[in-house]
All heavy atoms as a GROMACS GRO file, in nm:
protein
  639
    1MET      N    1   1.869  -0.168   1.488
    1MET     CA    2   1.955  -0.056   1.524
    1MET      C    3   1.904   0.070   1.456
    1MET      O    4   1.864   0.066   1.341
    1MET     CB    5   2.097  -0.085   1.476
    1MET     CG    6   2.200  -0.082   1.583
    1MET     SD    7   2.365  -0.106   1.515
    1MET     CE    8   2.434  -0.184   1.655
    2SER      N    9   1.910   0.181   1.527
    2SER     CA   10   1.868   0.309   1.469
    2SER      C   11   1.984   0.373   1.392
    2SER      O   12   2.100   0.332   1.406
    2SER     CB   13   1.822   0.404   1.579
    2SER     OG   14   1.934   0.450   1.653
    3VAL      N   15   1.953   0.471   1.311
    3VAL     CA   16   2.055   0.545   1.238
    3VAL      C   17   2.156   0.602   1.337
    3VAL      O   18   2.278   0.592   1.316
    3VAL     CB   19   1.991   0.659   1.154
    3VAL    CG1   20   2.099   0.747   1.093
    3VAL    CG2   21   1.901   0.602   1.047
    4LYS      N   22   2.108   0.662   1.445
    4LYS     CA   23   2.198   0.721   1.546
    4LYS      C   24   2.291   0.616   1.603
    4LYS      O   25   2.411   0.641   1.620
    4LYS     CB   26   2.114   0.787   1.655
    4LYS     CG   27   2.187   0.824   1.783
    4LYS     CD   28   2.285   0.936   1.765
    4LYS     CE   29   2.342   0.991   1.893
    4LYS     NZ   30   2.369   0.905   2.002
    5ASP      N   31   2.239   0.497   1.632
    5ASP     CA   32   2.323   0.390   1.686
    5ASP      C   33   2.432   0.350   1.588
    5ASP      O   34   2.546   0.326   1.628
    5ASP     CB   35   2.238   0.267   1.720
    5ASP     CG   36   2.140   0.294   1.834
    5ASP    OD1   37   2.168   0.380   1.919
    5ASP    OD2   38   2.035   0.226   1.836
    6VAL      N   39   2.399   0.343   1.460
    6VAL     CA   40   2.496   0.304   1.359
    6VAL      C   41   2.602   0.413   1.341
    6VAL      O   42   2.721   0.383   1.327
    6VAL     CB   43   2.427   0.267   1.225
    6VAL    CG1   44   2.529   0.236   1.117
    6VAL    CG2   45   2.334   0.150   1.245
    7VAL      N   46   2.560   0.539   1.344
    7VAL     CA   47   2.656   0.650   1.335
    7VAL      C   48   2.754   0.644   1.452
    7VAL      O   49   2.876   0.653   1.433
    7VAL     CB   50   2.583   0.786   1.331
    7VAL    CG1   51   2.680   0.902   1.352
    7VAL    CG2   52   2.509   0.804   1.198
    8THR      N   53   2.702   0.626   1.571
    8THR     CA   54   2.787   0.619   1.690
    8THR      C   55   2.882   0.501   1.680
    8THR      O   56   3.003   0.515   1.706
    8THR     CB   57   2.699   0.606   1.816
    8THR    OG1   58   2.613   0.720   1.824
    8THR    CG2   59   2.782   0.597   1.941
    9LYS      N   60   2.830   0.386   1.641
    9LYS     CA   61   2.914   0.266   1.626
    9LYS      C   62   3.026   0.290   1.526
    9LYS      O   63   3.140   0.252   1.549
    9LYS     CB   64   2.826   0.149   1.583
    9LYS     CG   65   2.901   0.020   1.560
    9LYS     CD   66   2.806  -0.090   1.511
    9LYS     CE   67   2.886  -0.214   1.477
    9LYS     NZ   68   2.837  -0.282   1.360
   10ARG      N   69   2.992   0.353   1.415
   10ARG     CA   70   3.091   0.378   1.309
   10ARG      C   71   3.202   0.469   1.359
   10ARG      O   72   3.321   0.442   1.334
   10ARG     CB   73   3.021   0.439   1.187
   10ARG     CG   74   3.112   0.471   1.072
   10ARG     CD   75   3.147   0.349   0.991
   10ARG     NE   76   3.212   0.391   0.867
   10ARG     CZ   77   3.332   0.349   0.829
   10ARG    NH1   78   3.398   0.260   0.899
   10ARG    NH2   79   3.384   0.393   0.716
   11PHE      N   80   3.168   0.576   1.429
   11PHE     CA   81   3.272   0.665   1.481
   11PHE      C   82   3.358   0.595   1.586
   11PHE      O   83   3.480   0.613   1.589
   11PHE     CB   84   3.213   0.795   1.537
   11PHE     CG   85   3.186   0.897   1.430
   11PHE    CD1   86   3.058   0.945   1.410
   11PHE    CD2   87   3.288   0.945   1.350
   11PHE    CE1   88   3.032   1.038   1.310
   11PHE    CE2   89   3.263   1.038   1.249
   11PHE     CZ   90   3.134   1.084   1.230
   12LYS      N   91   3.298   0.513   1.668
   12LYS     CA   92   3.377   0.438   1.766
   12LYS      C   93   3.475   0.344   1.697
   12LYS      O   94   3.591   0.332   1.738
   12LYS     CB   95   3.286   0.360   1.861
   12LYS     CG   96   3.215   0.447   1.961
   12LYS     CD   97   3.125   0.365   2.052
   12LYS     CE   98   3.052   0.453   2.153
   12LYS     NZ   99   2.961   0.375   2.237
   13GLU      N  100   3.429   0.277   1.591
   13GLU     CA  101   3.517   0.188   1.515
   13GLU      C  102   3.633   0.265   1.452
   13GLU      O  103   3.748   0.221   1.457
   13GLU     CB  104   3.438   0.119   1.404
   13GLU     CG  105   3.340   0.014   1.451
   13GLU     CD  106   3.248  -0.035   1.339
   13GLU    OE1  107   3.249   0.021   1.227
   13GLU    OE2  108   3.172  -0.131   1.366
   14LEU      N  109   3.603   0.380   1.392
   14LEU     CA  110   3.706   0.460   1.328
   14LEU      C  111   3.808   0.512   1.429
   14LEU      O  112   3.929   0.514   1.401
   14LEU     CB  113   3.644   0.576   1.250
   14LEU     CG  114   3.565   0.535   1.126
   14LEU    CD1  115   3.480   0.651   1.075
   14LEU    CD2  116   3.658   0.484   1.017
   15CYS      N  117   3.761   0.552   1.545
   15CYS     CA  118   3.853   0.597   1.650
   15CYS      C  119   3.941   0.482   1.698
   15CYS      O  120   4.062   0.499   1.715
   15CYS     CB  121   3.776   0.657   1.768
   15CYS     SG  122   3.705   0.820   1.734
   16TRP      N  123   3.881   0.365   1.716
   16TRP     CA  124   3.957   0.248   1.760
   16TRP      C  125   4.065   0.213   1.657
   16TRP      O  126   4.179   0.186   1.692
   16TRP     CB  127   3.863   0.131   1.783
   16TRP     CG  128   3.935   0.009   1.832
   16TRP    CD1  129   3.972  -0.020   1.960
   16TRP    CD2  130   3.981  -0.101   1.752
   16TRP    NE1  131   4.037  -0.140   1.965
   16TRP    CE2  132   4.044  -0.192   1.838
   16TRP    CE3  133   3.974  -0.130   1.616
   16TRP    CZ2  134   4.101  -0.310   1.793
   16TRP    CZ3  135   4.030  -0.248   1.571
   16TRP    CH2  136   4.092  -0.337   1.660
   17GLU      N  137   4.027   0.214   1.527
   17GLU     CA  138   4.123   0.184   1.421
   17GLU      C  139   4.241   0.279   1.421
   17GLU      O  140   4.353   0.240   1.390
   17GLU     CB  141   4.055   0.192   1.284
   17GLU     CG  142   3.960   0.080   1.253
   17GLU     CD  143   3.880   0.103   1.126
   17GLU    OE1  144   3.911   0.199   1.050
   17GLU    OE2  145   3.787   0.024   1.100
   18ARG      N  146   4.216   0.404   1.456
   18ARG     CA  147   4.321   0.507   1.454
   18ARG      C  148   4.390   0.524   1.589
   18ARG      O  149   4.482   0.603   1.602
   18ARG     CB  150   4.261   0.639   1.408
   18ARG     CG  151   4.227   0.638   1.260
   18ARG     CD  152   4.135   0.753   1.224
   18ARG     NE  153   4.116   0.766   1.080
   18ARG     CZ  154   4.041   0.688   1.004
   18ARG    NH1  155   3.978   0.586   1.057
   18ARG    NH2  156   4.030   0.709   0.875
   19GLY      N  157   4.341   0.454   1.688
   19GLY     CA  158   4.401   0.463   1.822
   19GLY      C  159   4.380   0.597   1.889
   19GLY      O  160   4.468   0.646   1.960
   20ILE      N  161   4.262   0.657   1.864
   20ILE     CA  162   4.232   0.786   1.928
   20ILE      C  163   4.106   0.774   2.012
   20ILE      O  164   4.024   0.685   1.990
   20ILE     CB  165   4.217   0.901   1.825
   20ILE    CG1  166   4.100   0.875   1.729
   20ILE    CG2  167   4.347   0.922   1.749
   20ILE    CD1  168   4.069   0.991   1.637
   21LYS      N  169   4.092   0.865   2.104
   21LYS     CA  170   3.974   0.870   2.190
   21LYS      C  171   3.876   0.972   2.133
   21LYS      O  172   3.910   1.054   2.049
   21LYS     CB  173   4.014   0.907   2.332
   21LYS     CG  174   4.109   0.806   2.395
   21LYS     CD  175   4.130   0.836   2.541
   21LYS     CE  176   4.228   0.744   2.607
   21LYS     NZ  177   4.212   0.603   2.590
   22ILE      N  178   3.753   0.965   2.181
   22ILE     CA  179   3.648   1.056   2.134
   22ILE      C  180   3.689   1.201   2.158
   22ILE      O  181   3.666   1.288   2.074
   22ILE     CB  182   3.514   1.025   2.204
   22ILE    CG1  183   3.466   0.883   2.170
   22ILE    CG2  184   3.408   1.128   2.168
   22ILE    CD1  185   3.448   0.856   2.022
   23ASN      N  186   3.753   1.228   2.270
   23ASN     CA  187   3.799   1.364   2.300
   23ASN      C  188   3.898   1.412   2.194
   23ASN      O  189   3.894   1.528   2.151
   23ASN     CB  190   3.862   1.367   2.440
   23ASN     CG  191   3.884   1.507   2.489
   23ASN    OD1  192   3.794   1.589   2.486
   23ASN    ND2  193   4.005   1.535   2.534
   24GLU      N  194   3.987   1.325   2.150
   24GLU     CA  195   4.083   1.360   2.045
   24GLU      C  196   4.012   1.385   1.913
   24GLU      O  197   4.050   1.475   1.838
   24GLU     CB  198   4.187   1.250   2.030
   24GLU     CG  199   4.278   1.233   2.151
   24GLU     CD  200   4.366   1.110   2.138
   24GLU    OE1  201   4.473   1.122   2.076
   24GLU    OE2  202   4.326   1.004   2.190
   25LEU      N  203   3.911   1.304   1.885
   25LEU     CA  204   3.832   1.325   1.764
   25LEU      C  205   3.770   1.464   1.764
   25LEU      O  206   3.774   1.534   1.664
   25LEU     CB  207   3.724   1.218   1.750
   25LEU     CG  208   3.626   1.235   1.635
   25LEU    CD1  209   3.698   1.234   1.500
   25LEU    CD2  210   3.518   1.127   1.639
   26ALA      N  211   3.717   1.504   1.877
   26ALA     CA  212   3.658   1.638   1.888
   26ALA      C  213   3.764   1.744   1.859
   26ALA      O  214   3.739   1.837   1.781
   26ALA     CB  215   3.600   1.658   2.028
   27ASN      N  216   3.881   1.730   1.919
   27ASN     CA  217   3.987   1.830   1.901
   27ASN      C  218   4.032   1.841   1.756
   27ASN      O  219   4.048   1.952   1.705
   27ASN     CB  220   4.105   1.799   1.992
   27ASN     CG  221   4.074   1.823   2.137
   27ASN    OD1  222   3.990   1.906   2.172
   27ASN    ND2  223   4.140   1.749   2.225
   28ILE      N  224   4.053   1.729   1.689
   28ILE     CA  225   4.100   1.736   1.550
   28ILE      C  226   3.989   1.778   1.454
   28ILE      O  227   4.017   1.818   1.342
   28ILE     CB  228   4.164   1.603   1.503
   28ILE    CG1  229   4.064   1.488   1.503
   28ILE    CG2  230   4.288   1.571   1.584
   28ILE    CD1  231   4.118   1.358   1.445
   29SER      N  232   3.864   1.770   1.501
   29SER     CA  233   3.750   1.806   1.417
   29SER      C  234   3.702   1.949   1.439
   29SER      O  235   3.613   1.995   1.368
   29SER     CB  236   3.634   1.709   1.443
   29SER     OG  237   3.675   1.578   1.418
   30GLY      N  238   3.759   2.015   1.538
   30GLY     CA  239   3.720   2.153   1.565
   30GLY      C  240   3.585   2.167   1.632
   30GLY      O  241   3.517   2.268   1.615
   31VAL      N  242   3.544   2.065   1.707
   31VAL     CA  243   3.420   2.074   1.783
   31VAL      C  244   3.453   2.057   1.931
   31VAL      O  245   3.559   2.008   1.966
   31VAL     CB  246   3.314   1.970   1.739
   31VAL    CG1  247   3.279   1.987   1.593
   31VAL    CG2  248   3.362   1.829   1.764
   32THR      N  249   3.360   2.096   2.015
   32THR     CA  250   3.385   2.083   2.158
   32THR      C  251   3.375   1.937   2.200
   32THR      O  252   3.297   1.860   2.141
   32THR     CB  253   3.283   2.165   2.240
   32THR    OG1  254   3.152   2.112   2.216
   32THR    CG2  255   3.288   2.313   2.203
   33PRO      N  256   3.451   1.898   2.301
   33PRO     CA  257   3.439   1.762   2.352
   33PRO      C  258   3.296   1.729   2.396
   33PRO      O  259   3.250   1.616   2.378
   33PRO     CB  260   3.536   1.758   2.470
   33PRO     CG  261   3.641   1.858   2.434
   33PRO     CD  262   3.563   1.969   2.364
   34SER      N  263   3.224   1.828   2.448
   34SER     CA  264   3.086   1.801   2.491
   34SER      C  265   2.998   1.762   2.372
   34SER      O  266   2.908   1.679   2.385
   34SER     CB  267   3.026   1.921   2.565
   34SER     OG  268   3.016   2.033   2.480
   35THR      N  269   3.024   1.818   2.254
   35THR     CA  270   2.950   1.779   2.134
   35THR      C  271   2.979   1.634   2.099
   35THR      O  272   2.887   1.557   2.068
   35THR     CB  273   2.988   1.870   2.015
   35THR    OG1  274   2.951   2.005   2.047
   35THR    CG2  275   2.918   1.828   1.887
   36ALA      N  276   3.104   1.596   2.108
   36ALA     CA  277   3.142   1.457   2.076
   36ALA      C  278   3.079   1.360   2.175
   36ALA      O  279   3.024   1.257   2.135
   36ALA     CB  280   3.294   1.443   2.077
   37TYR      N  281   3.085   1.394   2.303
   37TYR     CA  282   3.028   1.304   2.402
   37TYR      C  283   2.875   1.300   2.394
   37TYR      O  284   2.815   1.197   2.419
   37TYR     CB  285   3.076   1.340   2.543
   37TYR     CG  286   3.220   1.298   2.563
   37TYR    CD1  287   3.322   1.393   2.570
   37TYR    CD2  288   3.256   1.164   2.573
   37TYR    CE1  289   3.454   1.355   2.585
   37TYR    CE2  290   3.387   1.125   2.589
   37TYR     CZ  291   3.487   1.221   2.595
   37TYR     OH  292   3.617   1.181   2.610
   38SER      N  293   2.813   1.411   2.356
   38SER     CA  294   2.667   1.412   2.335
   38SER      C  295   2.630   1.318   2.222
   38SER      O  296   2.530   1.247   2.230
   38SER     CB  297   2.618   1.552   2.303
   38SER     OG  298   2.622   1.634   2.414
   39MET      N  299   2.711   1.318   2.116
   39MET     CA  300   2.684   1.231   2.004
   39MET      C  301   2.691   1.084   2.047
   39MET      O  302   2.614   1.001   2.001
   39MET     CB  303   2.785   1.254   1.892
   39MET     CG  304   2.760   1.167   1.772
   39MET     SD  305   2.887   1.180   1.648
   39MET     CE  306   3.025   1.103   1.730
   40MET      N  307   2.781   1.052   2.136
   40MET     CA  308   2.798   0.914   2.181
   40MET      C  309   2.697   0.872   2.288
   40MET      O  310   2.683   0.754   2.317
   40MET     CB  311   2.940   0.894   2.237
   40MET     CG  312   3.047   0.917   2.135
   40MET     SD  313   3.033   0.799   2.000
   40MET     CE  314   3.144   0.868   1.883
   41ASP      N  315   2.625   0.968   2.344
   41ASP     CA  316   2.527   0.941   2.448
   41ASP      C  317   2.408   0.865   2.390
   41ASP      O  318   2.339   0.914   2.300
   41ASP     CB  319   2.480   1.074   2.509
   41ASP     CG  320   2.384   1.058   2.625
   41ASP    OD1  321   2.334   0.946   2.648
   41ASP    OD2  322   2.360   1.158   2.694
   42THR      N  323   2.385   0.746   2.440
   42THR     CA  324   2.279   0.662   2.384
   42THR      C  325   2.139   0.713   2.413
   42THR      O  326   2.043   0.674   2.347
   42THR     CB  327   2.291   0.517   2.438
   42THR    OG1  328   2.288   0.520   2.580
   42THR    CG2  329   2.420   0.452   2.390
   43THR      N  330   2.125   0.804   2.510
   43THR     CA  331   1.992   0.857   2.541
   43THR      C  332   1.953   0.970   2.446
   43THR      O  333   1.836   1.003   2.436
   43THR     CB  334   1.984   0.909   2.686
   43THR    OG1  335   2.076   1.018   2.703
   43THR    CG2  336   2.016   0.798   2.785
   44ARG      N  337   2.049   1.026   2.376
   44ARG     CA  338   2.018   1.132   2.278
   44ARG      C  339   1.996   1.067   2.143
   44ARG      O  340   2.075   0.984   2.100
   44ARG     CB  341   2.131   1.233   2.271
   44ARG     CG  342   2.144   1.310   2.400
   44ARG     CD  343   2.246   1.418   2.385
   44ARG     NE  344   2.255   1.491   2.510
   44ARG     CZ  345   2.267   1.620   2.518
   44ARG    NH1  346   2.276   1.692   2.409
   44ARG    NH2  347   2.274   1.678   2.634
   45ARG      N  348   1.894   1.107   2.076
   45ARG     CA  349   1.858   1.041   1.951
   45ARG      C  350   1.896   1.119   1.826
   45ARG      O  351   1.897   1.063   1.718
   45ARG     CB  352   1.707   1.013   1.948
   45ARG     CG  353   1.656   0.926   2.059
   45ARG     CD  354   1.727   0.794   2.088
   45ARG     NE  355   1.768   0.716   1.975
   45ARG     CZ  356   1.868   0.628   1.977
   45ARG    NH1  357   1.937   0.607   2.086
   45ARG    NH2  358   1.901   0.561   1.869
   46ASP      N  359   1.922   1.247   1.838
   46ASP     CA  360   1.947   1.329   1.719
   46ASP      C  361   2.095   1.362   1.703
   46ASP      O  362   2.167   1.381   1.801
   46ASP     CB  363   1.869   1.460   1.725
   46ASP     CG  364   1.719   1.437   1.724
   46ASP    OD1  365   1.676   1.344   1.653
   46ASP    OD2  366   1.647   1.511   1.791
   47ILE      N  367   2.138   1.370   1.578
   47ILE     CA  368   2.273   1.412   1.544
   47ILE      C  369   2.265   1.484   1.411
   47ILE      O  370   2.190   1.442   1.322
   47ILE     CB  371   2.370   1.293   1.539
   47ILE    CG1  372   2.510   1.341   1.512
   47ILE    CG2  373   2.327   1.190   1.440
   47ILE    CD1  374   2.617   1.235   1.531
   48SER      N  375   2.339   1.592   1.398
   48SER     CA  376   2.330   1.668   1.274
   48SER      C  377   2.431   1.620   1.171
   48SER      O  378   2.539   1.571   1.205
   48SER     CB  379   2.352   1.818   1.302
   48SER     OG  380   2.488   1.845   1.323
   49ILE      N  381   2.395   1.634   1.046
   49ILE     CA  382   2.486   1.596   0.938
   49ILE      C  383   2.609   1.686   0.939
   49ILE      O  384   2.718   1.643   0.902
   49ILE     CB  385   2.413   1.595   0.801
   49ILE    CG1  386   2.499   1.528   0.693
   49ILE    CG2  387   2.375   1.735   0.760
   49ILE    CD1  388   2.523   1.382   0.713
   50THR      N  389   2.593   1.810   0.985
   50THR     CA  390   2.706   1.901   0.994
   50THR      C  391   2.810   1.848   1.093
   50THR      O  392   2.930   1.852   1.066
   50THR     CB  393   2.659   2.042   1.036
   50THR    OG1  394   2.562   2.088   0.941
   50THR    CG2  395   2.774   2.139   1.044
   51THR      N  396   2.764   1.796   1.205
   51THR     CA  397   2.856   1.738   1.304
   51THR      C  398   2.924   1.614   1.246
   51THR      O  399   3.046   1.597   1.261
   51THR     CB  400   2.782   1.703   1.434
   51THR    OG1  401   2.720   1.821   1.486
   51THR    CG2  402   2.877   1.646   1.538
   52ILE      N  403   2.849   1.530   1.179
   52ILE     CA  404   2.908   1.412   1.115
   52ILE      C  405   3.016   1.455   1.016
   52ILE      O  406   3.125   1.398   1.012
   52ILE     CB  407   2.800   1.327   1.047
   52ILE    CG1  408   2.705   1.268   1.150
   52ILE    CG2  409   2.863   1.216   0.961
   52ILE    CD1  410   2.583   1.200   1.092
   53LYS      N  411   2.986   1.557   0.936
   53LYS     CA  412   3.083   1.607   0.836
   53LYS      C  413   3.209   1.658   0.904
   53LYS      O  414   3.321   1.630   0.858
   53LYS     CB  415   3.017   1.718   0.753
   53LYS     CG  416   3.111   1.789   0.656
   53LYS     CD  417   3.152   1.701   0.540
   53LYS     CE  418   3.219   1.781   0.429
   53LYS     NZ  419   3.362   1.764   0.424
   54LYS      N  420   3.196   1.730   1.014
   54LYS     CA  421   3.314   1.781   1.085
   54LYS      C  422   3.399   1.666   1.137
   54LYS      O  423   3.523   1.669   1.127
   54LYS     CB  424   3.272   1.872   1.200
   54LYS     CG  425   3.220   2.007   1.153
   54LYS     CD  426   3.178   2.093   1.270
   54LYS     CE  427   3.125   2.226   1.222
   54LYS     NZ  428   3.083   2.313   1.332
   55PHE      N  429   3.336   1.564   1.192
   55PHE     CA  430   3.412   1.448   1.240
   55PHE      C  431   3.480   1.376   1.123
   55PHE      O  432   3.594   1.332   1.135
   55PHE     CB  433   3.323   1.352   1.318
   55PHE     CG  434   3.284   1.404   1.454
   55PHE    CD1  435   3.154   1.392   1.499
   55PHE    CD2  436   3.376   1.463   1.538
   55PHE    CE1  437   3.117   1.437   1.624
   55PHE    CE2  438   3.340   1.510   1.663
   55PHE     CZ  439   3.211   1.498   1.707
   56CYS      N  440   3.410   1.365   1.011
   56CYS     CA  441   3.472   1.303   0.894
   56CYS      C  442   3.592   1.385   0.846
   56CYS      O  443   3.697   1.328   0.811
   56CYS     CB  444   3.370   1.288   0.781
   56CYS     SG  445   3.248   1.159   0.810
   57ASP      N  446   3.578   1.517   0.846
   57ASP     CA  447   3.690   1.603   0.808
   57ASP      C  448   3.809   1.580   0.901
   57ASP      O  449   3.924   1.571   0.856
   57ASP     CB  450   3.650   1.751   0.812
   57ASP     CG  451   3.553   1.789   0.701
   57ASP    OD1  452   3.535   1.710   0.606
   57ASP    OD2  453   3.494   1.898   0.711
   58GLY      N  454   3.782   1.570   1.029
   58GLY     CA  455   3.888   1.546   1.126
   58GLY      C  456   3.956   1.412   1.105
   58GLY      O  457   4.077   1.398   1.128
   59LEU      N  458   3.881   1.314   1.059
   59LEU     CA  459   3.936   1.180   1.032
   59LEU      C  460   3.992   1.169   0.891
   59LEU      O  461   4.044   1.065   0.852
   59LEU     CB  462   3.827   1.074   1.054
   59LEU     CG  463   3.780   1.056   1.197
   59LEU    CD1  464   3.654   0.970   1.202
   59LEU    CD2  465   3.889   0.995   1.284
   60GLU      N  466   3.976   1.276   0.814
   60GLU     CA  467   4.022   1.282   0.675
   60GLU      C  468   3.959   1.173   0.588
   60GLU      O  469   4.026   1.104   0.512
   60GLU     CB  470   4.175   1.278   0.667
   60GLU     CG  471   4.238   1.398   0.736
   60GLU     CD  472   4.390   1.399   0.730
   60GLU    OE1  473   4.452   1.297   0.690
   60GLU    OE2  474   4.448   1.502   0.765
   61ILE      N  475   3.827   1.160   0.605
   61ILE     CA  476   3.749   1.072   0.519
   61ILE      C  477   3.630   1.149   0.464
   61ILE      O  478   3.591   1.251   0.520
   61ILE     CB  479   3.700   0.945   0.592
   61ILE    CG1  480   3.604   0.980   0.707
   61ILE    CG2  481   3.818   0.861   0.642
   61ILE    CD1  482   3.536   0.859   0.770
   62THR      N  483   3.574   1.101   0.356
   62THR     CA  484   3.456   1.166   0.298
   62THR      C  485   3.330   1.113   0.365
   62THR      O  486   3.331   1.008   0.430
   62THR     CB  487   3.447   1.138   0.147
   62THR    OG1  488   3.423   0.998   0.127
   62THR    CG2  489   3.574   1.182   0.074
   63LEU      N  490   3.222   1.184   0.345
   63LEU     CA  491   3.093   1.134   0.393
   63LEU      C  492   3.059   1.002   0.325
   63LEU      O  493   3.004   0.911   0.387
   63LEU     CB  494   2.982   1.237   0.368
   63LEU     CG  495   2.980   1.358   0.460
   63LEU    CD1  496   2.880   1.461   0.408
   63LEU    CD2  497   2.946   1.317   0.601
   64GLY      N  498   3.095   0.991   0.197
   64GLY     CA  499   3.070   0.866   0.124
   64GLY      C  500   3.143   0.749   0.187
   64GLY      O  501   3.086   0.640   0.202
   65GLU      N  502   3.268   0.770   0.226
   65GLU     CA  503   3.345   0.664   0.292
   65GLU      C  504   3.283   0.629   0.427
   65GLU      O  505   3.278   0.513   0.466
   65GLU     CB  506   3.490   0.707   0.311
   65GLU     CG  507   3.569   0.717   0.183
   65GLU     CD  508   3.704   0.783   0.200
   65GLU    OE1  509   3.710   0.892   0.262
   65GLU    OE2  510   3.802   0.726   0.152
   66PHE      N  511   3.238   0.732   0.499
   66PHE     CA  512   3.179   0.708   0.630
   66PHE      C  513   3.054   0.622   0.620
   66PHE      O  514   3.036   0.526   0.694
   66PHE     CB  515   3.145   0.841   0.698
   66PHE     CG  516   3.080   0.824   0.833
   66PHE    CD1  517   3.156   0.793   0.944
   66PHE    CD2  518   2.942   0.836   0.848
   66PHE    CE1  519   3.096   0.773   1.068
   66PHE    CE2  520   2.882   0.818   0.971
   66PHE     CZ  521   2.959   0.787   1.082
   67PHE      N  522   2.966   0.657   0.524
   67PHE     CA  523   2.838   0.588   0.513
   67PHE      C  524   2.844   0.459   0.431
   67PHE      O  525   2.746   0.386   0.424
   67PHE     CB  526   2.733   0.681   0.454
   67PHE     CG  527   2.685   0.787   0.551
   67PHE    CD1  528   2.716   0.920   0.531
   67PHE    CD2  529   2.612   0.752   0.662
   67PHE    CE1  530   2.672   1.018   0.620
   67PHE    CE2  531   2.567   0.847   0.753
   67PHE     CZ  532   2.598   0.981   0.731
   68SER      N  533   2.958   0.429   0.371
   68SER     CA  534   2.970   0.311   0.285
   68SER      C  535   3.006   0.187   0.367
   68SER      O  536   3.117   0.136   0.363
   68SER     CB  537   3.077   0.336   0.178
   68SER     OG  538   3.085   0.226   0.091
   69THR      N  539   2.907   0.139   0.442
   69THR     CA  540   2.924   0.017   0.522
   69THR      C  541   2.794  -0.063   0.516
   69THR      O  542   2.686  -0.007   0.496
   69THR     CB  543   2.955   0.049   0.670
   69THR    OG1  544   2.840   0.108   0.731
   69THR    CG2  545   3.076   0.140   0.685
   70PRO      N  546   2.804  -0.193   0.537
   70PRO     CA  547   2.682  -0.276   0.538
   70PRO      C  548   2.583  -0.233   0.646
   70PRO      O  549   2.462  -0.247   0.626
   70PRO     CB  550   2.736  -0.417   0.565
   70PRO     CG  551   2.876  -0.414   0.516
   70PRO     CD  552   2.925  -0.275   0.544
   71ASP      N  553   2.633  -0.181   0.759
   71ASP     CA  554   2.541  -0.138   0.865
   71ASP      C  555   2.444  -0.032   0.816
   71ASP      O  556   2.325  -0.035   0.848
   71ASP     CB  557   2.618  -0.085   0.987
   71ASP     CG  558   2.681  -0.196   1.069
   71ASP    OD1  559   2.637  -0.312   1.059
   71ASP    OD2  560   2.776  -0.166   1.144
   72PHE      N  561   2.493   0.063   0.737
   72PHE     CA  562   2.404   0.166   0.684
   72PHE      C  563   2.315   0.111   0.574
   72PHE      O  564   2.198   0.148   0.564
   72PHE     CB  565   2.484   0.287   0.633
   72PHE     CG  566   2.541   0.371   0.743
   72PHE    CD1  567   2.677   0.372   0.769
   72PHE    CD2  568   2.460   0.450   0.823
   72PHE    CE1  569   2.730   0.449   0.872
   72PHE    CE2  570   2.511   0.528   0.926
   72PHE     CZ  571   2.647   0.526   0.949
   73ASP      N  572   2.368   0.021   0.495
   73ASP     CA  573   2.289  -0.038   0.387
   73ASP      C  574   2.173  -0.123   0.439
   73ASP      O  575   2.072  -0.137   0.372
   73ASP     CB  576   2.377  -0.126   0.296
   73ASP     CG  577   2.478  -0.044   0.218
   73ASP    OD1  578   2.458   0.078   0.200
   73ASP    OD2  579   2.580  -0.102   0.175
   74ASN      N  580   2.189  -0.179   0.555
   74ASN     CA  581   2.089  -0.272   0.611
   74ASN      C  582   1.994  -0.209   0.712
   74ASN      O  583   1.918  -0.282   0.777
   74ASN     CB  584   2.161  -0.392   0.674
   74ASN     CG  585   2.238  -0.471   0.572
   74ASN    OD1  586   2.195  -0.486   0.458
   74ASN    ND2  587   2.354  -0.522   0.611
   75LEU      N  588   1.996  -0.079   0.727
   75LEU     CA  589   1.903  -0.014   0.820
   75LEU      C  590   1.759  -0.033   0.776
   75LEU      O  591   1.728  -0.031   0.656
   75LEU     CB  592   1.932   0.136   0.828
   75LEU     CG  593   2.052   0.177   0.911
   75LEU    CD1  594   2.081   0.327   0.892
   75LEU    CD2  595   2.031   0.147   1.056
   76GLU      N  596   1.673  -0.050   0.872
   76GLU     CA  597   1.530  -0.058   0.844
   76GLU      C  598   1.475   0.081   0.814
   76GLU      O  599   1.533   0.182   0.854
   76GLU     CB  600   1.456  -0.117   0.963
   76GLU     CG  601   1.489  -0.262   0.990
   76GLU     CD  602   1.410  -0.319   1.106
   76GLU    OE1  603   1.305  -0.263   1.140
   76GLU    OE2  604   1.456  -0.419   1.160
   77GLN      N  605   1.362   0.085   0.747
   77GLN     CA  606   1.297   0.214   0.720
   77GLN      C  607   1.259   0.281   0.850
   77GLN      O  608   1.215   0.216   0.946
   77GLN     CB  609   1.173   0.194   0.636
   77GLN     CG  610   1.203   0.172   0.491
   77GLN     CD  611   1.077   0.190   0.406
   77GLN    OE1  612   0.972   0.234   0.454
   77GLN    NE2  613   1.089   0.156   0.281
   78GLU      N  614   1.273   0.412   0.852
   78GLU     CA  615   1.235   0.491   0.971
   78GLU      C  616   1.085   0.516   0.973
   78GLU      O  617   1.027   0.536   1.078
   78GLU     CB  618   1.310   0.625   0.972
   78GLU     CG  619   1.460   0.612   0.993
   78GLU     CD  620   1.496   0.571   1.135
   78GLU    OE1  621   1.430   0.614   1.229
   78GLU    OE2  622   1.592   0.493   1.150
   79ILE      N  623   1.022   0.519   0.857
   79ILE     CA  624   0.879   0.545   0.848
   79ILE      C  625   0.804   0.416   0.877
   79ILE      O  626   0.826   0.315   0.814
   79ILE     CB  627   0.839   0.597   0.708
   79ILE    CG1  628   0.915   0.725   0.678
   79ILE    CG2  629   0.690   0.617   0.699
   79ILE    CD1  630   0.900   0.771   0.533
   80LYS      N  631   0.714   0.424   0.973
   80LYS     CA  632   0.638   0.304   1.011
   80LYS      C  633   0.491   0.332   1.006
   80LYS      O  634   0.443   0.436   1.022
   80LYS     CB  635   0.679   0.258   1.150
   80LYS     CG  636   0.824   0.217   1.149
   80LYS     CD  637   0.868   0.167   1.283
   80LYS     CE  638   1.014   0.129   1.268
   80LYS     NZ  639   1.075   0.072   1.373
   0.00000   0.00000   0.00000
């Protein structure tokens, strides 16, 4: 799994836990719905840390809480 895939998976899990949709996440995070849906698009590979931070702010969690999962700990090196 790529970093982008794990980020997307994590946000989907957090939304599911809170019973909200991606569109609602965008609204509470102060970003456009198109930004949220772009992040979830599997064909797009890049995501900015600023966008991740805004989504975390909207979910009222820290970046540390967001990234503190086994999925992030077990990622393979990007440099090959």
